[in-house]
All heavy atoms as an XYZ file, in Angstrom:
736
protein
N      56.702     27.667    114.881
C      55.383     27.636    114.607
C      54.468     28.273    115.896
O      54.780     27.868    116.985
C      54.911     26.168    114.474
C      53.477     25.961    114.040
O      52.496     26.743    114.606
N      53.102     24.960    113.389
N      53.742     29.349    115.638
C      53.154     29.980    116.642
C      52.112     29.073    117.511
O      52.091     29.216    118.714
C      52.244     31.197    116.134
C      53.213     32.351    115.522
C      52.370     33.320    114.937
C      53.116     34.347    114.026
N      52.240     35.319    113.535
N      51.432     28.141    116.842
C      50.418     27.397    117.405
C      51.107     26.494    118.464
O      50.716     26.250    119.544
C      49.614     26.573    116.458
C      48.479     25.693    117.066
C      47.453     26.541    117.807
C      47.716     25.063    115.858
N      52.269     25.869    117.979
C      53.037     24.931    118.832
C      53.579     25.704    120.078
O      53.739     25.068    121.120
C      54.157     24.312    118.032
C      53.691     23.268    117.103
C      54.797     22.590    116.419
N      54.217     21.698    115.456
C      54.501     20.361    115.362
N      55.175     19.839    116.439
N      54.047     19.674    114.435
N      53.982     26.925    119.885
C      54.549     27.695    120.989
C      53.305     28.004    121.993
O      53.652     27.885    123.222
C      55.087     29.055    120.479
C      56.259     29.000    119.693
C      56.771     30.348    119.160
O      56.048     31.275    119.186
N      57.972     30.320    118.635
N      52.163     28.243    121.586
C      51.031     28.443    122.445
C      50.732     27.193    123.303
O      50.523     27.232    124.463
C      49.769     28.955    121.811
C      49.916     30.243    121.132
C      49.893     31.336    122.220
C      49.931     32.830    121.550
N      49.914     33.830    122.594
N      50.657     26.109    122.475
C      50.397     24.732    123.245
C      51.617     24.323    124.120
O      51.284     23.660    125.171
C      50.290     23.655    122.039
C      48.834     23.815    121.474
N      48.648     23.138    120.346
C      47.829     24.569    121.566
C      47.393     23.433    119.837
N      46.887     24.327    120.548
N      52.695     24.787    123.951
C      53.901     24.349    124.864
C      53.999     25.165    125.998
O      54.873     24.964    126.903
C      55.190     24.475    124.019
N      53.149     26.220    126.192
C      53.237     27.118    127.487
C      53.004     26.173    128.663
O      52.259     25.303    128.703
C      52.087     28.250    127.345
C      52.338     29.085    126.363
S      50.785     30.429    126.337
C      51.758     31.895    126.228
N      53.642     26.553    129.778
C      53.760     25.751    131.016
C      52.382     26.062    131.556
O      51.805     25.110    132.234
C      54.859     26.386    132.030
C      56.152     26.088    131.468
C      56.463     24.540    131.263
O      56.011     23.720    132.222
N      57.196     24.168    130.263
N      51.756     27.109    131.533
C      50.456     27.336    132.135
C      49.341     26.847    131.273
O      49.650     26.438    130.175
C      50.220     28.904    132.463
O      50.238     29.612    131.291
N      48.133     26.874    131.709
C      46.994     26.515    130.822
C      46.607     27.497    129.829
O      45.586     27.341    129.186
C      45.874     26.067    131.746
C      45.969     24.742    132.341
O      46.935     24.003    131.872
O      45.340     24.414    133.317
N      47.347     28.583    129.677
C      47.002     29.688    128.900
C      46.799     29.355    127.296
O      45.880     29.791    126.701
C      47.886     30.834    128.930
C      47.928     31.656    130.137
C      49.022     32.620    130.216
O      49.368     33.227    129.107
O      49.466     33.039    131.234
N      47.583     28.323    126.910
C      47.751     28.043    125.518
C      46.969     26.829    125.027
O      46.869     26.446    123.815
N      46.233     26.240    126.007
C      45.626     24.965    125.606
C      44.349     25.147    124.733
O      43.946     24.288    123.987
C      45.277     24.136    126.899
C      44.011     24.707    127.651
C      43.742     23.708    128.864
C      42.432     24.148    129.504
N      42.135     23.087    130.621
N      43.761     26.345    124.723
C      42.583     26.602    123.852
C      42.807     27.304    122.577
O      42.050     27.691    121.637
C      41.484     27.441    124.641
C      41.086     26.864    125.828
N      40.164     25.750    125.767
C      41.181     27.091    127.167
C      39.947     25.322    126.917
N      40.368     26.169    127.854
N      44.200     27.352    122.167
C      44.600     27.996    120.993
C      44.421     27.198    119.805
O      44.674     25.970    119.947
C      45.917     28.589    121.020
C      45.989     29.999    121.683
C      46.009     30.120    123.083
C      46.090     31.104    120.950
C      45.944     31.288    123.728
C      46.090     32.466    121.565
C      46.104     32.422    122.948
N      44.019     27.673    118.636
C      43.851     26.985    117.333
C      44.036     27.942    116.092
O      44.309     29.146    116.402
N      43.826     27.439    115.043
C      44.041     28.119    113.683
C      42.837     29.014    113.540
O      41.604     28.569    113.540
C      44.289     27.230    112.539
C      44.479     28.028    111.295
C      45.666     26.470    112.988
N      42.924     30.239    113.138
C      41.914     31.151    112.766
C      41.864     31.156    111.212
O      42.797     31.601    110.606
C      42.183     32.627    113.227
C      41.082     33.530    112.976
O      40.056     33.132    112.251
O      40.979     34.700    113.431
N      40.854     30.490    110.677
C      40.771     30.385    109.250
C      40.474     31.731    108.445
O      40.734     31.795    107.303
C      39.685     29.257    108.737
C      38.344     29.746    109.283
C      40.065     27.958    109.298
C      37.138     28.882    108.726
N      39.974     32.591    109.234
C      39.761     34.007    108.532
C      40.939     34.754    108.377
O      41.054     35.381    107.343
C      38.726     34.798    109.369
C      37.338     34.149    109.415
O      36.910     33.492    108.389
O      36.708     34.333    110.391
N      41.853     34.815    109.355
C      43.154     35.547    109.237
C      44.339     34.752    108.873
O      45.370     35.221    108.511
C      43.272     36.299    110.623
O      43.594     35.361    111.661
C      42.115     37.220    110.990
N      44.232     33.385    109.152
C      45.370     32.531    108.957
C      46.359     32.518    110.008
O      47.377     31.945    110.065
N      45.984     33.261    111.142
C      46.793     33.253    112.352
C      46.400     32.310    113.556
O      45.699     31.391    113.140
N      46.798     32.659    114.577
C      46.418     31.735    115.793
C      45.454     32.589    116.630
O      45.729     33.768    116.865
C      47.753     31.415    116.595
C      47.450     30.568    117.769
C      48.584     30.588    115.593
N      44.431     31.965    117.196
C      43.532     32.583    118.100
C      43.183     31.647    119.272
O      43.285     30.447    119.209
C      42.232     33.090    117.334
O      41.440     33.783    118.123
C      41.565     31.848    116.774
N      42.654     32.356    120.248
C      42.168     31.651    121.456
C      40.714     31.156    120.984
O      39.718     31.847    121.074
C      42.081     32.491    122.718
C      41.731     31.608    123.999
O      41.053     30.481    123.866
O      41.903     32.156    125.022
N      40.530     29.855    120.647
C      39.182     29.259    120.238
C      38.155     29.485    121.228
O      36.925     29.535    120.935
C      39.390     27.930    119.619
O      39.831     27.127    120.702
C      40.238     27.897    118.466
N      38.555     29.369    122.484
C      37.499     29.486    123.580
C      36.901     30.844    123.708
O      35.822     31.016    123.748
C      38.188     29.068    124.817
C      37.159     28.778    126.003
C      36.413     27.665    126.139
C      37.094     29.801    127.079
C      35.480     27.354    127.190
C      36.277     29.587    128.031
C      35.445     28.398    128.148
O      34.580     28.224    129.148
N      37.737     31.853    123.526
C      37.315     33.212    123.618
C      36.557     33.593    122.366
O      35.752     34.454    122.222
C      38.461     34.212    123.796
C      38.954     34.132    125.200
C      40.069     35.129    125.429
C      40.684     35.016    126.755
N      41.776     35.964    127.102
N      36.882     32.917    121.156
C      36.295     33.092    119.916
C      34.859     32.388    119.775
O      34.320     32.416    118.687
C      37.246     32.925    118.739
O      38.316     33.625    118.926
N      34.469     31.654    120.772
C      33.309     30.830    120.691
C      33.395     29.770    119.659
O      32.384     29.439    119.051
C      32.082     31.646    120.635
C      31.845     32.675    121.586
C      32.110     33.938    121.420
C      31.495     32.278    122.987
C      32.032     34.956    122.533
C      31.473     33.232    123.996
C      31.653     34.581    123.714
N      34.520     29.141    119.489
C      34.705     28.015    118.475
C      35.005     26.769    119.355
O      36.058     26.646    119.871
C      35.822     28.291    117.581
C      36.074     27.075    116.633
C      35.660     29.616    116.769
N      33.985     25.948    119.384
C      34.089     24.641    120.190
C      33.756     23.412    119.185
O      33.062     23.595    118.461
C      33.189     24.608    121.286
C      33.397     25.713    122.288
C      34.633     26.128    122.935
C      32.442     26.650    122.746
N      34.427     27.170    123.701
C      33.076     27.556    123.616
C      31.098     26.885    122.589
C      32.424     28.509    124.333
C      30.343     27.782    123.212
C      31.057     28.690    124.102
N      34.357     22.426    119.524
C      34.053     21.057    118.820
C      33.640     20.166    119.893
O      34.369     19.343    120.379
C      35.256     20.668    118.090
C      34.928     19.459    117.286
C      36.133     18.867    116.343
O      37.103     19.569    116.367
O      35.844     17.931    115.709
N      32.338     20.176    120.232
C      31.727     19.394    121.324
C      31.691     17.850    120.993
O      31.774     17.415    119.820
C      30.456     19.874    121.592
C      29.985     20.558    120.325
C      31.252     21.053    119.760
N      31.950     17.004    122.051
C      31.914     15.632    121.696
C      30.581     15.181    121.115
O      30.442     14.204    120.423
C      32.028     14.901    123.171
C      31.780     13.410    123.035
C      33.436     15.267    123.809
N      29.480     15.885    121.407
C      28.189     15.532    120.848
C      28.303     15.587    119.265
O      27.702     14.629    118.601
C      27.160     16.537    121.379
C      25.695     16.304    120.782
C      25.151     14.979    121.347
C      24.800     17.480    121.290
N      28.998     16.592    118.775
C      29.043     16.565    117.235
C      29.858     15.329    116.760
O      29.440     14.711    115.686
C      29.794     17.856    116.865
C      30.123     17.873    115.351
C      28.946     19.026    117.294
N      30.922     15.000    117.468
C      31.665     13.761    116.984
C      30.834     12.505    117.066
O      30.933     11.586    116.177
C      32.988     13.670    117.753
C      33.963     14.757    117.572
C      35.212     14.610    118.414
C      36.230     15.723    118.072
N      37.458     15.663    118.884
N      30.142     12.416    118.142
C      29.347     11.179    118.409
C      28.205     11.091    117.266
O      28.001     10.078    116.704
C      28.546     11.252    119.676
C      29.525     10.804    120.948
C      28.664     10.747    122.184
N      29.617     10.436    123.318
C      29.451     10.702    124.470
N      28.120     11.097    124.862
N      30.200     10.514    125.394
N      27.557     12.160    116.870
C      26.648     12.325    115.882
C      27.176     11.892    114.500
O      26.525     11.137    113.742
C      25.894     13.588    115.793
C      24.879     13.833    117.042
O      24.479     12.874    117.595
N      24.568     14.983    117.282
N      28.417     12.385    114.231
C      29.046     12.099    112.987
C      29.340     10.561    112.875
O      29.084     10.016    111.861
C      30.288     12.888    112.797
N      29.880     10.020    113.983
C      30.216      8.546    113.988
C      28.860      7.721    113.961
O      28.864      6.671    113.194
C      30.865      8.270    115.357
C      32.322      8.674    115.336
C      32.924      8.350    116.710
C      33.133      7.905    114.279
N      27.787      8.190    114.548
C      26.578      7.487    114.560
C      25.900      7.548    113.128
O      25.597      6.475    112.621
C      25.541      8.031    115.472
C      24.327      7.191    115.529
C      23.289      7.755    116.596
O      23.530      8.715    117.116
N      22.233      7.078    116.744
N      26.058      8.680    112.452
C      25.563      8.802    111.110
C      26.310      7.952    110.073
O      25.732      7.303    109.099
C      25.536     10.171    110.672
N      27.609      7.982    110.373
C      28.513      7.102    109.452
C      28.246      5.517    109.578
O      28.245      4.792    108.619
C      30.087      7.397    109.673
N      28.068      5.186    110.830
C      27.778      3.820    111.130
C      26.369      3.401    110.587
O      26.208      2.294    109.860
C      27.682      3.594    112.710
O      28.924      3.939    113.138
C      27.402      2.179    112.989
N      25.410      4.229    110.684
C      24.027      3.940    110.089
C      24.152      3.862    108.531
O      23.496      3.044    108.018
C      23.026      4.988    110.566
C      22.653      4.850    111.954
C      21.807      6.026    112.518
O      21.368      6.832    111.545
O      21.433      6.002    113.608
N      24.989      4.799    107.999
C      24.989      4.757    106.484
C      25.793      3.485    106.119
O      25.367      2.902    105.016
C      25.818      5.981    106.018
N      26.767      3.013    106.738
C      27.444      1.856    106.472
C      26.550      0.578    106.615
O      26.536     -0.363    105.732
C      28.748      1.602    107.419
O      29.571      2.841    107.254
C      29.532      0.441    107.052
N      25.740      0.550    107.650
C      24.841     -0.610    107.768
C      23.724     -0.558    106.650
O      23.466     -1.784    106.162
C      24.118     -0.562    109.227
S      25.298     -0.885    110.515
N      23.387      0.700    106.306
C      22.383      0.795    105.195
C      22.907      0.163    103.848
O      22.270     -0.613    103.098
C      21.818      2.049    105.013
C      20.878      2.344    103.897
C      19.628      1.555    104.131
C      20.604      3.878    103.761
N      24.203      0.534    103.699
C      24.924      0.190    102.318
C      25.026     -1.362    102.354
O      24.772     -2.000    101.349
C      26.220      0.755    102.272
C      26.040      2.301    101.838
C      27.099      0.226    101.203
C      27.285      3.171    101.991
N      25.542     -1.923    103.537
C      25.672     -3.362    103.634
C      24.269     -4.091    103.469
O      24.219     -5.202    102.979
C      26.303     -3.692    104.883
C      27.774     -3.305    104.989
C      28.368     -3.726    106.305
C      28.674     -4.027    103.948
N      23.261     -3.496    103.985
C      21.921     -4.090    103.931
C      21.432     -4.110    102.476
O      20.906     -5.079    101.967
C      21.005     -3.369    104.776
O      19.635     -3.867    104.638
N      21.633     -3.036    101.758
C      21.251     -2.913    100.338
C      22.180     -3.972     99.513
O      21.530     -4.663     98.590
C      21.484     -1.486     99.861
C      21.368     -1.616     98.276
C      20.414     -0.606    100.402
N      23.344     -4.058     99.894
C      24.249     -4.981     99.155
C      23.815     -6.453     99.315
O      23.872     -7.207     98.388
C      25.681     -4.804     99.623
C      26.640     -5.625     98.746
O      26.609     -5.580     97.546
O      27.603     -6.245     99.439
N      23.266     -6.656    100.606
C      22.739     -8.100    100.772
C      21.431     -8.288    100.084
O      21.158     -9.392     99.678
C      22.605     -8.059    102.372
C      22.751     -9.275    103.220
C      23.784    -10.295    102.721
O      24.950    -10.056    102.585
O      23.263    -11.429    102.555
N      20.603     -7.259     99.851
C      19.385     -7.426     99.241
C      19.459     -7.487     97.785
O      18.854     -8.361     97.150
C      18.436     -6.180     99.580
O      18.334     -5.966    101.024
C      17.075     -6.297     99.009
N      20.255     -6.668     97.122
C      20.536     -6.709     95.644
C      21.622     -7.564     95.374
O      22.695     -7.322     95.673
C      20.850     -5.232     95.155
C      21.058     -5.247     93.650
C      19.631     -4.334     95.489
N      21.301     -8.792     94.839
C      22.342     -9.757     94.497
C      22.234    -10.099     92.948
O      21.202     -9.895     92.408
C      22.123    -11.003     95.224
C      22.285    -10.903     96.715
C      22.088    -12.139     97.413
N      22.245    -11.974     98.838
C      21.906    -12.905     99.750
N      21.438    -14.124     99.370
N      22.155    -12.720    101.056
N      23.364    -10.611     92.613
C      23.484    -11.101     91.224
C      22.859    -12.388     91.120
O      23.283    -13.409     91.779
C      24.891    -11.133     90.861
C      25.128    -11.478     89.440
O      24.151    -11.832     88.595
N      26.444    -11.497     88.952
N      21.727    -12.701     90.288
C      21.128    -13.874     90.317
C      21.982    -15.105     89.759
O      21.955    -16.228     90.244
C      19.889    -13.695     89.240
C      19.713    -12.268     89.114
C      21.020    -11.626     89.470
N      22.892    -14.790     88.886
C      23.928    -15.891     88.518
C      24.754    -16.435     89.613
O      24.953    -17.624     89.708
C      24.741    -15.373     87.355
N      25.215    -15.500     90.496
C      26.047    -15.927     91.612
C      25.266    -16.631     92.604
O      25.770    -17.425     93.334
C      26.786    -14.671     92.126
O      25.897    -13.812     92.764
N      23.942    -16.280     92.851
C      23.134    -16.926     93.728
C      22.879    -18.438     93.340
O      22.920    -19.357     94.158
C      21.728    -16.342     93.856
C      21.765    -15.121     94.791
C      20.258    -14.557     94.977
O      19.363    -15.340     94.636
O      20.200    -13.523     95.492
N      22.742    -18.745     91.996
C      22.582    -20.006     91.546
C      23.789    -20.963     91.830
O      23.800    -22.101     92.197
C      22.268    -20.073     90.068
C      20.924    -19.571     89.815
C      20.675    -19.462     88.288
O      21.412    -19.666     87.411
N      19.328    -19.110     87.937
N      24.990    -20.278     91.612
C      26.309    -21.013     91.862
C      26.486    -21.238     93.312
O      26.826    -22.358     93.722
C      27.455    -20.207     91.320
C      27.552    -20.002     89.836
C      28.619    -18.966     89.408
O      29.420    -18.618     90.323
O      28.686    -18.626     88.237
N      26.129    -20.388     94.212
C      26.063    -20.492     95.569
C      25.104    -21.599     96.122
O      25.438    -22.339     96.964
C      25.984    -19.310     96.450
C      27.140    -18.270     96.262
C      26.894    -16.946     96.928
O      25.757    -16.774     97.445
N      27.805    -16.016     96.976
N      23.999    -21.649     95.456
C      23.002    -22.510     95.919
C      23.296    -24.068     95.692
O      22.813    -24.933     96.324
N      24.149    -24.346     94.616
C      24.563    -25.528     94.217
C      25.395    -26.152     95.376
O      25.461    -27.309     95.620
C      25.301    -25.614     92.972
C      24.361    -25.245     91.826
S      25.323    -24.969     90.303
C      25.523    -26.730     89.904
N      26.131    -25.371     96.101
C      26.944    -25.951     97.128
C      26.445    -26.079     98.565
O      27.095    -26.579     99.437
N      25.102    -25.825     98.675
C      24.462    -25.747     99.917
C      24.039    -27.209    100.308
O      23.748    -27.402    101.432
C      23.289    -24.766     99.893
C      23.608    -23.373     99.881
C      22.416    -22.566    100.157
N      22.791    -21.193    100.067
C      22.014    -20.208    100.295
N      20.783    -20.497    100.587
N      22.410    -18.910    100.327
N      24.026    -28.122     99.384
C      23.583    -29.435     99.707
C      24.264    -30.290    100.787
O      23.846    -31.189    101.417
N      25.686    -29.836    100.958
C      26.400    -30.630    101.926
C      26.016    -30.468    103.391
O      25.919    -31.433    104.193
C      27.844    -30.199    101.785
C      28.338    -30.785    100.481
C      29.856    -30.472    100.263
N      29.878    -28.942    100.167
C      30.937    -28.282    100.325
N      32.143    -28.874    100.504
N      31.009    -26.995    100.143
N      25.772    -29.150    103.777
C      25.644    -28.892    105.242
C      24.191    -29.131    105.676
O      23.940    -29.290    106.860
N      23.214    -29.193    104.804
C      21.804    -29.278    105.045
C      21.160    -28.081    105.727
O      19.900    -28.073    105.815
N      21.931    -27.189    106.137
C      21.305    -25.945    106.803
C      21.407    -24.744    105.992
O      20.750    -23.712    106.250
C      22.016    -25.648    108.213
C      21.819    -26.787    109.271
S      20.153    -26.788    109.857
C      20.272    -26.096    111.372
N      22.152    -24.809    104.880
C      22.100    -23.585    104.062
C      23.132    -22.451    104.540
O      23.173    -21.306    104.115
N      23.786    -22.739    105.567
C      24.899    -21.860    106.041
C      24.269    -20.791    106.948
O      25.231    -20.116    107.560
N      23.144    -20.568    107.119
C      22.564    -19.551    107.984
C      21.756    -20.213    109.125
O      20.684    -19.674    109.495
C      21.709    -18.616    107.129
C      22.451    -17.652    106.243
S      23.566    -16.529    107.091
C      22.302    -15.516    107.825
N      22.005    -21.399    109.501
C      21.316    -21.997    110.555
C      19.791    -22.398    110.127
O      18.850    -22.467    110.906
N      19.641    -22.713    108.934
C      18.349    -23.118    108.449
C      17.312    -22.010    108.175
O      16.087    -22.282    108.178
N      17.751    -20.747    108.183
C      16.840    -19.614    108.150
C      16.355    -19.271    106.674
O      15.740    -18.293    106.541
C      17.385    -18.410    108.905
C      17.541    -18.633    110.356
S      18.182    -17.201    111.210
C      16.836    -16.029    110.989
N      16.853    -20.005    105.849
C      16.425    -19.644    104.406
C      16.886    -18.450    103.930
O      16.138    -17.709    103.194
N      18.118    -17.906    104.202
C      18.570    -16.606    103.668
C      18.198    -15.410    104.475
O      18.617    -14.296    104.215
N      17.378    -15.585    105.607
C      17.172    -14.459    106.373
C      18.311    -14.148    107.446
O      18.486    -15.056    108.227
C      15.894    -14.757    107.135
C      14.609    -14.731    106.361
S      14.152    -13.098    105.794
C      13.693    -12.349    107.363
N      18.957    -13.065    107.247
C      19.965    -12.778    108.108
C      19.570    -12.114    109.475
O      18.313    -11.542    109.428
N      20.319    -11.956    110.491
C      19.848    -11.349    111.763
C      19.761     -9.868    111.525
O      20.686     -9.252    110.775
C      20.936    -11.689    112.698
C      20.446    -11.150    114.123
C      21.477    -11.629    115.216
N      22.068    -10.437    115.505
C      23.388    -10.303    115.827
N      24.128    -11.315    115.898
N      23.955     -9.230    116.124
N      18.799     -9.228    111.925
C      18.567     -7.789    111.826
C      18.177     -7.155    110.449
O      18.390     -6.116    110.246
N      17.729     -8.019    109.566
C      17.493     -7.441    108.213
C      15.950     -7.360    107.902
O      15.628     -7.307    106.860
C      18.155     -8.391    107.172
C      19.687     -8.170    107.242
C      20.291     -8.924    106.014
N      21.685     -8.708    105.970
C      22.465     -9.523    106.612
N      22.045    -10.690    107.122
N      23.805     -9.401    106.496
N      15.158     -7.446    108.852
C      13.749     -7.337    108.673
C      13.013     -8.579    108.150
O      13.629     -9.666    108.340
N      11.954     -8.420    107.468
C      11.115     -9.530    107.077
C      11.636    -10.113    105.726
O      11.283    -11.067    105.192
C       9.763     -9.207    106.913
C       9.073     -8.840    108.301
C       7.642     -8.664    108.427
N       7.024     -8.405    106.977
C       5.943     -7.687    106.855
N       5.343     -7.162    107.918
N       5.452     -7.627    105.735
N      12.476     -9.356    104.980
C      12.869     -9.741    103.594
C      11.960     -9.359    102.593
O      10.898     -8.825    102.894
N      12.195     -9.693    101.336
C      11.448     -9.316    100.195
C      10.601    -10.441     99.776
O      11.029    -11.684     99.824
C      12.270     -8.803     99.047
C      13.062     -7.539     99.416
S      14.228     -6.896     98.218
C      13.230     -7.105     96.745
N       9.381    -10.201     99.319
C       8.572    -11.260     98.687
C       8.976    -11.685     97.387
O       9.399    -10.769     96.607
C       7.149    -10.825     98.604
C       6.492    -10.494     99.998
S       6.258    -11.859    101.051
C       5.072    -12.770    100.137
N       9.162    -12.893     96.988
C       9.628    -13.286     95.699
C       8.467    -13.721     94.853
O       7.600    -14.265     95.223
C      10.656    -14.377     95.828
C      11.756    -13.777     96.599
C      12.927    -14.841     96.545
N      14.059    -14.296     97.317
C      15.277    -14.586     97.212
N      15.636    -15.510     96.297
N      16.182    -14.021     97.963
């Protein structure tokens, strides 16, 4: 494999080599101005985290009324409702919806 040969070089000559998608060969990505900066990876992870939190928040907001009634019947034992007496308001979910 040409790419592995470049990466295995003793000197630092081969550390910037990667696949050229236009030709299918191997190229020096540094000289071709192809970089994958850490900033791009951080932004992708941050966007994925925000999307996940949004999905979980929507899942928490939109509930099945039948399952809520079943869960509400079991709350009488603890006295606090399982959320520290907050009445269904979780941490970081805003003011909630008016009913």
